[in-house]
C-alpha positions as a printed Julia matrix, in Angstrom:
495×3 Matrix{Float64}:
 146.21   16.36   -0.59
 142.82   15.26    0.74
 141.35   12.69    3.12
 137.91   11.1     2.7
 135.79   10.11    5.7
 132.57    8.09    5.73
 130.09    7.8     8.61
 127.7     4.88    8.08
 124.73    5.71   10.31
 121.34    4.05   10.63
 119.57    7.25    9.52
 122.0     8.32    6.76
 125.47    7.88    5.28
 127.67   10.97    5.46
 130.84   11.7     3.48
 133.35   14.47    4.16
 136.42   15.59    2.28
 139.16   17.13    4.44
 142.19   19.13    3.26
 145.04   17.22    4.93
 147.27   20.32    5.25
 144.73   22.75    6.74
 142.62   20.14    8.52
 139.49   21.87    7.24
 136.47   20.14    5.73
 136.06   21.31    2.12
 132.82   19.45    1.35
 130.29   17.28    3.13
 127.08   15.54    2.1
 124.68   12.92    3.43
 122.05   10.64    1.92
 119.19    9.89    2.1
 117.74   13.32    2.88
 114.92   11.71    4.85
 115.68    9.12    7.5
 116.78    5.78    6.0
 114.35    2.91    6.18
 114.6     0.49    9.09
 112.82   -2.82    8.41
 110.89   -4.08   11.44
 108.85   -7.22   10.73
 108.19   -7.78   14.45
 108.25   -5.77   17.67
 111.89   -5.21   18.7
 113.35   -6.1    15.29
 115.46   -3.65   13.27
 117.15   -4.48    9.98
 118.7    -2.6     7.07
 119.96   -3.72    3.67
 123.74   -3.28    3.38
 123.43   -2.53   -0.34
 121.37    0.54    0.61
 124.26    1.79    2.77
 126.45    1.38   -0.31
 123.94    3.25   -2.49
 123.8     6.15   -0.03
 127.61    6.17    0.18
 127.75    6.4    -3.61
 125.37    9.39   -3.65
 127.31   11.16   -0.88
 130.64   10.57   -2.64
 129.34   11.92   -5.96
 127.97   15.03   -4.19
 131.22   15.97   -2.42
 133.37   15.37   -5.49
 131.05   17.53   -7.58
 130.83   20.33   -5.0
 134.55   20.44   -4.19
 135.95   19.9    -7.69
 138.74   17.87   -6.07
 140.64   15.49   -8.37
 140.06   11.96   -6.96
 143.77   11.25   -7.5
 144.5    13.82   -4.76
 142.59   11.75   -2.15
 145.31    9.94   -0.21
 143.35    7.84    2.3
 139.85    6.79    3.38
 138.48    6.33    6.91
 135.23    4.66    7.97
 133.01    5.26   11.01
 129.96    3.05   11.38
 126.9     2.16   13.46
 128.06   -0.33   16.1
 126.97   -3.89   16.97
 125.4    -4.71   13.59
 125.54   -8.15   11.96
 126.22   -8.65    8.24
 126.44  -12.28    7.07
 128.29  -13.16    3.85
 128.93  -16.42    1.98
 132.13  -17.61    0.28
 131.32  -15.54   -2.82
 130.92  -12.46   -0.55
 127.2   -12.22   -1.19
 125.13  -10.77    1.65
 122.83  -13.57    2.87
 120.18  -11.52    4.69
 119.47   -7.92    5.74
 121.82   -6.66    8.47
 120.5    -6.95   12.02
 121.38   -3.5    13.38
 122.27   -2.06   16.79
 118.74   -1.28   18.01
 117.38   -4.77   17.27
 116.67   -6.53   20.57
 116.21  -10.18   19.53
 119.65  -11.1    20.86
 118.71  -10.21   24.45
 117.51  -13.65   25.66
 120.59  -15.32   24.15
 122.86  -12.86   25.93
 121.07  -13.29   29.24
 121.25  -17.09   28.99
 124.97  -17.0    28.14
 125.67  -14.6    31.03
 123.91  -16.94   33.44
 125.24  -20.27   32.15
 128.84  -19.22   31.46
 128.91  -17.23   34.7
 128.99  -13.5    35.28
 132.61  -13.56   36.46
 133.74  -15.5    33.38
 132.02  -13.07   30.98
 132.94   -9.85   32.76
 136.58  -10.77   33.35
 137.11  -11.85   29.72
 134.84   -9.74   27.48
 134.27   -6.95   30.09
 130.5    -6.96   29.5
 127.47   -9.16   29.64
 127.11  -10.8    26.17
 123.92   -8.72   26.11
 122.34   -7.62   22.86
 125.41   -7.43   20.65
 126.6    -8.93   17.36
 127.42  -12.38   18.78
 123.95  -12.88   20.28
 122.25  -11.57   17.13
 124.08  -14.36   15.29
 122.81  -16.85   17.91
 119.28  -15.87   16.88
 120.13  -16.5    13.2
 121.6   -19.91   14.07
 118.41  -21.0    15.85
 115.78  -19.45   13.57
 117.48  -19.56   10.15
 119.63  -22.73   10.33
 119.84  -23.26    6.55
 121.05  -19.69    6.04
 123.44  -20.02    9.0
 125.12  -23.01    7.29
 125.94  -20.8     4.29
 127.75  -18.14    6.39
 131.45  -17.88    5.58
 132.22  -14.69    7.55
 130.37  -12.24    9.78
 131.04   -8.52    9.39
 130.25   -5.33   11.24
 128.71   -2.56    9.09
 132.09   -0.83    8.66
 133.74   -4.12    7.67
 131.11   -4.55    4.95
 131.76   -1.06    3.51
 135.52   -1.69    3.6
 134.96   -4.99    1.76
 132.94   -3.23   -0.94
 135.69   -0.65   -1.34
 138.72   -2.96   -1.27
 137.48   -6.54   -1.82
 139.33   -7.47    1.4
 137.42   -9.16    4.24
 138.83   -8.02    7.57
 137.91   -6.54   10.94
 139.62   -4.94   13.98
 140.12   -5.74   17.67
 137.94   -2.72   18.48
 135.22   -4.12   16.21
 135.41   -7.61   17.71
 135.2    -6.12   21.22
 131.89   -4.37   20.38
 130.64   -7.67   18.92
 131.51   -9.38   22.28
 133.97  -11.58   20.41
 137.29  -10.32   21.85
 138.84  -11.82   24.99
 140.83   -9.17   26.89
 142.33  -11.78   29.22
 143.87  -13.92   26.47
 144.35  -11.09   23.97
 142.62  -13.15   21.31
 139.22  -14.03   19.85
 136.75  -15.06   22.61
 136.85  -18.79   21.91
 134.89  -19.64   25.06
 131.88  -17.64   23.83
 132.19  -18.92   20.24
 132.2   -22.48   21.58
 129.25  -21.87   23.89
 127.16  -20.32   21.09
 128.16  -23.06   18.62
 130.11  -20.9    16.16
 133.26  -21.91   14.29
 136.24  -19.6    14.69
 136.39  -19.62   10.88
 133.54  -17.07   10.73
 135.87  -14.4    12.19
 137.54  -12.35    9.42
 141.23  -11.51    9.3
 142.11   -9.01   12.06
 143.92   -5.79   11.07
 145.04   -2.77   13.15
 142.58    0.13   13.49
 145.18    2.46   11.93
 146.79    0.66    9.0
 146.5    -0.05    5.3
 143.41   -2.27    5.38
 143.15   -2.63    1.59
 142.99   -0.36   -1.44
 140.08    0.79   -3.6
 139.51   -1.67   -6.44
 139.05   -0.68  -10.07
 135.4    -1.76   -9.83
 134.65    0.34   -6.72
 136.58    3.3    -8.13
 134.52    3.23  -11.34
 131.26    3.0    -9.4
 132.07    5.82   -6.94
 134.1     8.15   -9.16
 137.22    7.62   -7.04
 140.77    6.72   -8.1
 141.85    3.11   -7.98
 144.4     2.29   -5.28
 143.37    4.76   -2.54
 144.1     2.97    0.77
 141.47    2.47    3.48
 143.56    3.2     6.58
 141.12    3.54    9.49
 137.8     2.18   10.73
 135.95    2.36   14.04
 132.46    2.18   15.52
 130.61    5.48   15.83
 131.15    6.05   19.57
 134.92    5.34   19.61
 135.12    7.4    16.42
 133.18   10.27   18.0
 135.77   10.27   20.79
 138.57   10.28   18.2
 136.84   13.18   16.39
 137.05   15.17   19.64
 140.72   14.18   20.2
 139.86   11.92   23.15
 142.58    9.26   23.28
 143.99    9.1    26.82
 142.89    8.07   30.32
 140.71   10.67   32.04
 139.47   12.24   28.8
 135.73   12.11   28.1
 133.65   12.55   24.96
 129.94   13.21   25.19
 127.03   13.44   22.8
 123.44   14.37   23.56
 121.1    13.84   20.64
 117.9    11.79   20.9
 119.84    9.58   23.28
 123.05   10.53   25.01
 126.46    9.0    25.55
 129.3     9.64   27.95
 132.39    7.86   26.64
 135.62    7.88   28.62
 139.05    6.32   28.13
 140.48    4.02   30.79
 144.12    2.93   30.93
 143.5    -0.32   32.8
 141.36   -3.38   32.19
 138.32   -3.08   34.45
 134.57   -3.64   34.32
 131.38   -2.8    36.16
 130.21   -5.86   38.11
 126.58   -4.86   37.44
 127.26   -4.35   33.71
 125.62   -0.89   33.71
 128.22    0.57   31.38
 129.83   -1.01   28.32
 133.56   -1.4    27.79
 135.16   -1.73   24.36
 138.66   -1.49   22.93
 139.26    2.17   22.07
 140.74    3.16   18.69
 144.29    3.28   20.08
 144.11    0.07   22.14
 146.98   -2.3    21.32
 148.47   -5.39   22.98
 151.15   -3.09   24.43
 148.92   -0.16   25.44
 145.62   -0.59   27.25
 143.1     1.98   26.06
 139.51    1.04   26.76
 136.42    3.08   25.97
 133.88    2.97   28.79
 130.46    4.02   27.57
 127.41    5.05   29.57
 124.37    5.36   27.33
 121.2     7.23   28.34
 118.21    6.51   26.08
 116.11    9.54   27.06
 118.06   12.76   26.5
 117.16   15.07   23.62
 113.92   13.14   23.17
 112.79   14.4    26.62
 113.67   17.97   25.69
 111.72   17.73   22.42
 108.78   16.17   24.32
 108.81   19.16   26.7
 108.86   21.5    23.69
 105.82   19.83   22.13
 103.77   19.26   25.26
 104.79   21.7    28.0
 106.52   24.81   26.6
 104.4    27.59   25.03
 103.35   26.7    21.48
 105.67   27.84   18.69
 108.63   28.42   21.0
 112.14   27.74   19.63
 114.75   25.7    21.48
 116.76   28.88   22.14
 113.66   30.55   23.64
 113.03   27.41   25.66
 116.54   27.7    27.11
 115.78   31.32   28.08
 112.55   30.15   29.74
 114.41   27.46   31.71
 116.98   30.01   32.88
 114.21   31.88   34.75
 114.15   29.04   37.3
 117.04   28.71   39.78
 119.49   25.79   39.99
 117.52   22.81   41.26
 114.23   24.1    39.79
 113.02   24.85   43.36
 112.64   21.18   44.21
 111.22   19.85   40.91
 113.02   16.76   39.59
 112.45   14.85   36.35
 113.7    11.33   35.74
 114.39   11.17   31.97
 114.05    7.4    31.49
 111.03    7.37   29.18
 112.67    5.96   26.06
 112.85    2.26   26.88
 115.09    0.14   29.08
 118.19    1.85   30.45
 121.55    0.09   30.59
 122.74    2.26   33.52
 119.69    1.04   35.47
 120.57   -2.62   34.75
 118.22   -2.74   31.76
 115.2    -1.71   33.81
 112.42    0.29   32.22
 111.11    2.69   34.87
 109.61    5.35   32.61
 109.98    9.1    32.96
 108.43   10.82   35.97
 108.08   14.31   37.45
 108.57   14.85   41.18
 108.05   17.68   43.66
 105.61   19.92   41.76
 103.78   22.46   43.89
 100.73   23.83   42.03
 101.13   27.29   43.56
 104.91   27.81   43.28
 105.91   26.05   40.08
 105.41   26.96   36.42
 106.57   25.91   32.96
 110.02   27.37   33.51
 110.6    25.0    36.44
 109.54   21.98   34.38
 111.66   22.93   31.38
 114.73   23.49   33.58
 114.09   20.29   35.56
 114.03   18.34   32.28
 117.49   19.59   31.26
 118.82   19.07   34.79
 117.37   15.55   34.83
 119.2    14.69   31.62
 122.49   16.05   33.02
 121.97   14.21   36.3
 121.49   10.94   34.4
 124.85   11.64   32.71
 126.41   12.26   36.13
 124.93    8.98   37.38
 126.79    7.21   34.56
 129.97    9.21   35.2
 129.98    8.07   38.85
 129.93    4.43   37.71
 132.85    5.2    35.39
 134.76    6.89   38.22
 134.36    3.77   40.34
 136.18    1.89   37.56
 139.23    4.09   38.05
 138.48    6.94   35.64
 139.2    10.48   36.7
 136.88   12.88   34.9
 138.55   16.27   34.47
 137.58   17.36   30.97
 134.57   16.65   28.76
 134.88   17.15   25.0
 131.64   17.59   23.04
 130.48   18.66   19.62
 128.68   22.0    19.4
 125.33   20.35   18.63
 122.02   19.1    20.04
 121.69   19.52   23.84
 125.18   21.04   24.02
 123.77   24.09   22.23
 121.98   24.92   25.52
 124.08   27.11   27.88
 122.03   25.84   30.83
 122.73   22.21   29.91
 126.47   22.86   29.59
 126.69   24.87   32.83
 124.78   22.19   34.74
 127.05   19.42   33.46
 130.19   21.39   34.36
 128.65   22.32   37.71
 127.76   18.8    38.86
 130.7    16.9    37.32
 133.32   19.49   38.27
 134.81   19.0    34.79
 135.77   21.62   32.24
 133.67   21.3    29.06
 135.26   22.03   25.7
 132.99   22.42   22.66
 134.31   21.65   19.18
 133.13   22.04   15.61
 133.5    18.54   14.17
 131.54   15.41   13.31
 132.04   11.69   12.77
 132.83   11.77    9.06
 135.45   14.52    9.51
 136.93   12.51   12.39
 137.05    9.4    10.2
 138.93   11.37    7.52
 141.52   12.49   10.08
 141.73    8.94   11.44
 142.6     7.9     7.89
 145.37   10.52    7.91
 146.85    8.93   11.04
 146.55    5.42    9.58
 148.23    6.51    6.33
 151.13    8.16    8.18
 150.2    11.6     6.85
 149.91   12.71   10.48
 152.51   11.56   12.99
 149.92   11.14   15.74
 146.52   12.29   17.0
 147.91   15.58   18.28
 149.1    16.53   14.81
 145.87   15.28   13.21
 143.67   17.33   15.54
 145.89   20.41   15.98
 143.45   22.28   13.72
 140.34   21.11   15.61
 138.18   24.2    16.01
 137.44   24.77   19.7
 134.37   26.99   19.95
 133.92   27.46   23.67
 135.23   26.4    27.1
 132.87   26.14   30.08
 134.45   26.02   33.53
 132.51   24.94   36.63
 131.44   27.89   38.84
 132.65   27.13   42.36
 130.0    29.35   43.98
 127.22   27.23   42.41
 128.71   23.86   43.31
 126.62   23.17   46.41
 123.34   24.09   44.71
 124.06   21.55   41.94
 125.08   18.88   44.47
 121.89   19.4    46.5
 119.71   19.22   43.38
 121.51   16.08   42.18
 121.23   14.35   45.54
 117.48   15.03   45.62
 117.16   13.71   42.05
 119.15   10.58   42.93
 117.06    9.99   46.05
 113.92   10.06   43.89
 115.52    7.73   41.33
 116.47    5.22   44.02
 112.85    5.17   45.24
 111.96    3.77   41.79
 114.78    1.24   41.83
 113.93   -0.37   45.18
């Protein structure tokens, strides 16, 4: 008995096949092997063709079936993780009307800012828990203004995962979690955000049928089965955006639990058990995968644009030539906690949500030309990334979250012992590292949705925990002093 998970990213589409009994991944593949094309006709635009996602999904599916030798009839459920905030427009015949406007496209920003101002900050924050910002709803506002003839043809709007589910099952539907990331769910009324639809001039008819996150959301059609090499009738039983799904993959479901990633950019994603929001809209709040009308489970997300990209910049421009990341970590460890007064602000990868969408750039502070060397700079970079995470965590704590444990995948910046120790040291949280990824998580989510697993604890009982990092009490004050100095220097830029 097997479970199939898809992760529809902007760089590739990954498929994983998981043995439902052992919980182990038996085969995984991703396509394309080079980063997928992002169409950018103008500065700040980012589009992809949904049929290319489907083509990459087809290649990934063929690869895992071939490698594993699994009989498609033994696949009992499918789960989908996907890049968040995208906009796919379809007509009544379910044809895609234009390329998808994806998450990193910024043309919705002015529409979101105008809505936030004219509807009122209190109205937006108390109902949709965020500024309308640069999300699916405001991307559609751009289409309405600039492509009115195309807009008139729109029957339904879909998120990327909804589109893939439609191609698999021929059913057009979405989830509360999906609508919340689109800024189209009203947490006060427990319904579609009619006030925002009305303000933006959209008919409620464009919203697809709403289904639970864990449920039979349709079954694989004969046509899709023939195209992908799957068996007809396999149910799609789970879908979620990539950040909620990453949390699910790390078994983060309940208040106080945190999931973190630190690739090019970084995310701290925590679960809150009460409806709350940041009055300055520095963090985003969405319905988590297990949010229901009877159980409040919200994912609060702090996103830092400049994380791994700063570390790779240091490797290219500061560290000795030819050095590996592991050797760079050893070099950084030669400097003490706090890098002897050197601080680096890591905000050199565009506007930062946690800084209220300000773009302050990256900067280096406190260098003494006699005392400091490369090891101080390399350590200060990693500390600066961690401190930006802590800055986001403090906002989350003010919303009622208690951060005791951070779950992370054993990848990217979390491969650095210094990075992990610094995060444990300043947050006071225990860090648990796991061997998993989004497509494996999606497969296990499908197992929950299909009733193969009774709950998340059963689904993730086999999750492979690689390492546990506890905060070192003796180092606590050194981390606090270094963080306070870093924050003081950040606040100089913000005032």
